[in-house]
C-alpha positions, 0 to 999 in steps of 0.5 A, a space after each residue: 248648301 253643302 257642308 264644309 268641314 273646314 268652316 267651323 263655328 268655333 275656333 279649332 285649337 290644338 293641345 300645345 305640349 311646348 311653345 317658345 319664341 325668342 328674339 336674339 336669345 331673349 324669351 318672348 312671353 307667349 299667350 293663347 289667343 282666339 277670336 272671330 272676325 269677318 272677311 270683307 265679304 262679311 263671312 264670319 271666321 274664327 282663329 286660334 293660335 299661340 302668339 307673341 308681340 314685340 315692340 317696334 325694333 331699332 335698326 339692326 339685325 335680329 334673330 327670331 326663333 319659334 318652336 312648338 310641339 302639339 299632340 297629333 304630330 304637329 310641330 314647328 321649328 323656324 328661324 327668321 333673320 331680320 334686318 330693320 332699316 332706319 326710316 
């Protein structure tokens, strides 16, 4: 069996220098999260990340901004324009 360096037995985490998320300018609380799971083929995988959760949104328009910077030159700066329609 060939060893694949991309399939770790532990979550691969980054040292986060700064991370923010905001919905319509209101900061969202962030938390670090890691877990293991199995694919539908029962292969074990691991995940890690910095996450935020939001309650279901009322119909309307929203702006979600996510920014982060980590060691090693990794960074993210993205803006989502969301439109929630009535059910």
